[in-house]
C-alpha positions in Angstrom: -46.5 -25.2 -57.6 -45.2 -27.2 -54.8 -47.5 -28.8 -53.4 -47.3 -29.9 -49.9 -51.1 -31.7 -49.1 -49.6 -35.0 -50.0 -46.3 -35.1 -48.6 -45.4 -37.2 -45.9 -42.9 -36.2 -43.3 -40.1 -38.2 -42.4 -36.9 -37.7 -41.5 -35.4 -39.6 -44.6 -38.1 -38.2 -47.2 -38.2 -34.4 -47.5 -39.1 -32.5 -50.6 -36.3 -29.4 -50.1 -38.7 -27.0 -51.9 -41.4 -27.9 -49.3 -39.4 -28.6 -45.7 -35.8 -28.0 -45.1 -34.5 -30.4 -42.7 -31.8 -30.4 -40.2 -29.0 -31.7 -42.4 -29.5 -29.2 -44.8 -29.5 -26.0 -43.0 -26.1 -27.0 -41.0 -24.8 -27.6 -45.0 -25.7 -23.8 -45.2 -22.0 -23.3 -43.9 -20.4 -24.0 -47.1 -22.1 -21.3 -48.6 -20.9 -18.7 -46.7 -17.5 -17.4 -48.1 -17.4 -14.5 -50.8 -20.4 -12.3 -49.0 -20.1 -10.6 -45.6 -23.3 -8.8 -43.4 -21.0 -6.5 -41.9 -20.4 -3.4 -45.1 -24.3 -3.0 -44.6 -25.0 -3.0 -40.8 -23.2 -0.5 -38.3 -24.7 -0.6 -35.2 -26.3 2.4 -33.5 -23.3 2.8 -31.1 -20.6 5.5 -32.2 -17.6 3.8 -31.3 -18.5 0.4 -32.3 -17.4 1.1 -36.0 -19.0 -0.3 -39.4 -17.2 -3.6 -38.8 -18.5 -7.2 -36.9 -15.7 -6.9 -34.2 -13.0 -9.5 -33.9 -11.9 -8.6 -31.0 -13.2 -9.1 -27.0 -13.7 -7.3 -23.8 -16.3 -5.0 -22.2 -14.4 -1.4 -23.6 -13.4 1.7 -21.3 -16.5 4.5 -21.2 -19.3 3.4 -18.6 -22.8 3.5 -20.5 -25.7 3.1 -18.7 -26.9 0.9 -15.4 -29.7 -1.2 -16.0 -32.2 -4.5 -15.7 -30.0 -8.0 -16.6 -31.7 -9.5 -19.4 -31.4 -12.6 -20.4 -28.2 -13.3 -22.5 -26.4 -10.6 -20.5 -22.4 -11.2 -20.2 -22.6 -12.1 -16.2 -19.4 -10.2 -16.1 -20.9 -7.0 -16.6 -23.7 -7.7 -13.0 -23.1 -4.6 -10.9 -22.7 -7.0 -7.7 -23.4 -3.6 -5.1 -26.5 -2.5 -7.1 -27.8 -6.2 -7.3 -27.0 -6.8 -3.7 -29.2 -3.2 -2.8 -31.8 -3.4 -5.0 -32.2 -7.2 -4.9 -32.7 -7.6 -8.6 -29.8 -8.1 -11.0 -28.2 -5.2 -12.8 -25.8 -5.2 -15.5 -23.2 -1.8 -16.5 -23.0 -1.3 -20.2 -19.9 0.2 -21.8 -20.1 2.4 -25.0 -17.2 0.5 -26.2 -18.4 -2.7 -26.2 -16.7 -4.6 -28.9 -19.4 -7.9 -28.7 -21.7 -7.7 -31.4 -25.0 -9.7 -30.8 -26.9 -10.5 -34.3 -30.8 -11.9 -33.6 -32.4 -13.5 -36.9 -36.2 -13.3 -36.4 -37.6 -16.2 -38.9 -41.2 -15.9 -39.9 -42.6 -19.7 -39.9 -46.0 -18.8 -39.7 -48.4 -20.5 -42.3 -48.7 -17.8 -44.1 -45.5 -18.4 -45.1 -46.3 -22.2 -46.0 -47.0 -21.0 -49.6 -45.0 -21.2 -53.5 -46.6 -20.9 -56.8 -43.3 -21.6 -58.4 -40.7 -23.9 -56.6 -39.6 -23.5 -53.2 -41.5 -22.7 -49.4 -41.7 -19.0 -48.3 -41.4 -20.7 -44.8 -37.7 -22.8 -46.4 -36.4 -19.6 -48.0 -36.5 -18.0 -44.8 -35.0 -20.8 -43.1 -32.1 -21.5 -44.9 -31.5 -17.5 -45.3 -31.3 -17.7 -42.0 -29.3 -20.5 -41.2 -26.9 -19.0 -43.8 -26.6 -16.0 -42.1 -25.9 -17.9 -38.9 -23.0 -19.3 -39.7 -21.4 -16.3 -41.7 -21.9 -14.5 -38.0 -20.1 -17.3 -35.7 -17.3 -17.1 -38.6 -16.9 -13.7 -37.5 -17.0 -14.7 -33.9 -19.6 -12.6 -33.3 -23.0 -13.9 -31.1 -25.9 -14.9 -32.6 -29.1 -15.8 -31.4 -32.9 -17.0 -33.0 -36.4 -15.6 -32.3 -38.9 -17.9 -33.8 -42.2 -17.1 -35.4 -45.0 -19.8 -35.3 -48.4 -20.2 -35.3 -48.6 -20.9 -31.6 -46.1 -18.5 -30.3 -43.0 -17.1 -30.3 -39.2 -18.4 -28.9 -36.4 -16.7 -27.9 -32.7 -18.4 -28.2 -30.3 -16.5 -26.6 -27.2 -15.1 -28.9 -24.3 -17.2 -28.5 -21.0 -17.6 -30.4 -20.5 -21.3 -30.1 -21.1 -24.1 -32.9 -23.3 -26.2 -30.7 -25.4 -23.6 -29.4 -26.0 -22.9 -33.4 -26.9 -26.5 -33.7 -29.1 -26.8 -31.3 -30.9 -23.8 -32.7 -30.9 -24.9 -36.2 -32.6 -28.2 -35.0 -35.2 -26.2 -33.6 -35.7 -24.2 -36.7 -36.1 -27.5 -38.7 -38.7 -28.8 -36.7 -40.5 -26.5 -36.3 -40.2 -25.3 -40.4 -41.3 -29.2 -40.5 -44.4 -28.5 -38.4 -45.9 -26.7 -41.1 -49.1 -28.1 -42.7 -51.7 -27.4 -45.4 -55.0 -27.9 -43.1 -53.3 -25.7 -40.1 -56.1 -23.7 -38.8 -54.9 -19.8 -38.6 -57.9 -18.8 -36.6 -56.0 -18.1 -33.4 -52.4 -17.9 -34.8 -50.2 -14.6 -33.7 -50.5 -12.2 -35.6 -46.6 -10.2 -36.5 -47.7 -7.0 -34.4 -48.2 -10.0 -31.9 -44.5 -11.0 -32.1 -43.1 -7.3 -32.6 -44.8 -6.7 -29.5 -42.5 -9.2 -27.6 -39.7 -8.8 -29.7 -39.8 -5.4 -28.2 -40.2 -6.0 -24.8 -36.8 -7.3 -24.6 -35.5 -4.6 -24.5 -32.5 -5.1 -27.0 -29.4 -2.3 -27.4 -26.6 -2.2 -29.9 -28.0 -5.6 -31.7 -28.1 -6.3 -35.6 -31.7 -7.7 -36.1 -32.1 -9.5 -39.3 -36.3 -10.5 -39.9 -37.3 -12.7 -42.5 -40.6 -13.0 -43.5 -43.4 -12.3 -46.8 -44.6 -8.8 -44.6 -48.0 -9.8 -45.7 -50.8 -7.4 -44.0 -47.6 -5.3 -42.6 -50.0 -2.8 -40.5 -48.8 0.7 -39.1 -48.6 -0.5 -36.0 -46.1 -3.1 -37.1 -44.4 -0.3 -39.0 -43.4 1.8 -35.7 -43.0 -1.2 -33.7 -39.8 -1.5 -36.1 -39.3 2.0 -36.1 -39.0 1.7 -31.7 -36.4 -1.3 -32.8 -34.4 1.1 -34.9 -33.6 3.4 -32.2 -31.2 1.1 -29.9 -30.4 -1.5 -33.1 -30.3 -2.0 -36.9 -33.1 -3.6 -38.2 -32.5 -5.2 -41.8 -35.8 -6.6 -43.4 -35.7 -9.5 -45.7 -38.7 -10.0 -47.8 -39.3 -12.9 -49.5 -42.1 -13.1 -52.4 -43.8 -14.8 -54.7 -45.1 -13.7 -58.1 -48.6 -14.4 -56.7 -47.8 -11.8 -54.1 -48.5 -9.0 -56.7 -50.7 -11.0 -59.5 -52.7 -14.0 -60.1 -51.9 -14.0 -63.5 -50.5 -12.6 -66.5 -54.1 -13.5 -68.5 -57.2 -12.0 -66.6 -59.1 -14.6 -69.6 -58.3 -17.5 -67.0 -60.6 -18.8 -64.3 -59.3 -19.0 -60.7 -60.9 -20.9 -57.8 -59.4 -19.7 -54.7 -59.8 -20.8 -51.2 -58.4 -21.4 -47.7 -59.5 -24.8 -46.9 -62.7 -23.5 -45.3 -64.3 -20.7 -48.0 -64.0 -21.0 -51.2 -64.3 -18.1 -54.1 -64.6 -18.2 -58.2 -63.2 -15.8 -60.1 -64.6 -16.7 -63.8 -65.1 -13.2 -64.8 -62.7 -11.2 -66.5 -63.2 -7.9 -64.7 -63.1 -9.4 -61.4 -59.9 -11.3 -61.7 -58.1 -7.6 -63.2 -59.7 -6.1 -59.9 -58.0 -8.8 -58.0 -54.7 -8.3 -59.3 -54.8 -4.9 -58.6 -55.6 -5.1 -55.6 -52.8 -7.9 -55.0 -50.1 -5.3 -56.6 -51.6 -2.4 -54.8 -51.1 -4.4 -51.5 -47.6 -4.9 -52.5 -46.3 -2.1 -53.6 -47.5 -0.6 -50.1 -45.7 -3.5 -48.6 -42.3 -2.7 -50.6 -43.1 1.2 -49.8 -43.0 1.1 -46.4 -39.9 -1.5 -46.3 -38.2 0.9 -48.5 -39.0 3.9 -46.1 -38.0 1.9 -42.3 -34.6 0.7 -44.4 -33.8 4.4 -45.1 -33.7 5.4 -41.7 -30.4 3.9 -41.2 -29.4 3.7 -45.0 -30.0 0.0 -44.7 -30.8 -1.4 -48.3 -34.2 -2.9 -49.2 -34.1 -6.9 -50.1 -35.7 -9.2 -51.7 -35.7 -12.8 -52.2 -38.3 -15.1 -54.6 -39.5 -18.0 -54.4 -37.5 -19.5 -57.2 -35.6 -21.8 -55.9 -32.4 -19.4 -56.4 -32.7 -17.9 -53.3 -29.2 -18.6 -51.8 -27.8 -17.2 -54.6 -29.8 -13.9 -54.8 -29.3 -13.5 -51.2 -25.7 -13.8 -51.1 -25.5 -11.3 -54.6 -27.4 -8.7 -52.9 -25.0 -8.7 -50.1 -22.1 -8.7 -52.5 -23.2 -5.9 -54.3 -22.2 -3.4 -52.0 
């Protein structure tokens, strides 16, 4: 098990199983060859095709007039409507060739865990970095939506390397702020984060969510379905063997604690009961995500904390 309690965080000594540093996220750029996101992600637009376009331009067919959102191309501003209403409006087009890829990275305390090798939070950060570099190579825009215990942070889709480097530096800092004694009492829920993401009224975007999806609720699924109406949403489940079972040998004894409360599992029947509960909730979580992905025929993707998440992820993207 990766232990974080005795780890001193500094920029010189970081256990890569427990924390990711900025330099490592930048080095993910060397792993982007041999796989692509394109075959899996076709945007909701009928005319834009299945591949991330390398062509620029605003298209020919007018689609709608809507309020300006942070990150919109200012070339699409409708100045007449803006001046008349006093609020910025943009015109969108059905053949718009630019794609926005939003990487939603869960960095809450619940992901600061691993029973075998690498923390879930590190897996999420490194896979997001890998995708960011791949998208930049495809000449499309990539943005980040970071979820921490305290808040969410939106980083507008950009295609320049300098912007991506700034985003990765923020991601590394968020990852390194995680502590084993972090209090989760007032932390935001995944539902809070999804509500915040939905309020951005994203359209024709590719949204990739990296999370362990622990305690996913019916409300979360509804919010994700709403995002799916106008975007492609790919869920990446980061799992650990202890998500589905405490142990394969029910005769062992367990002492569990969240730092405040403690529970002893000494009887075989109690351990079996705990294993059954974990297995059921894990299977329900997987089934909910499989069903959600099936809406747009997207794959259900799962990577583990075993330490080989990069090869697992790239293999899944090559498998099609």
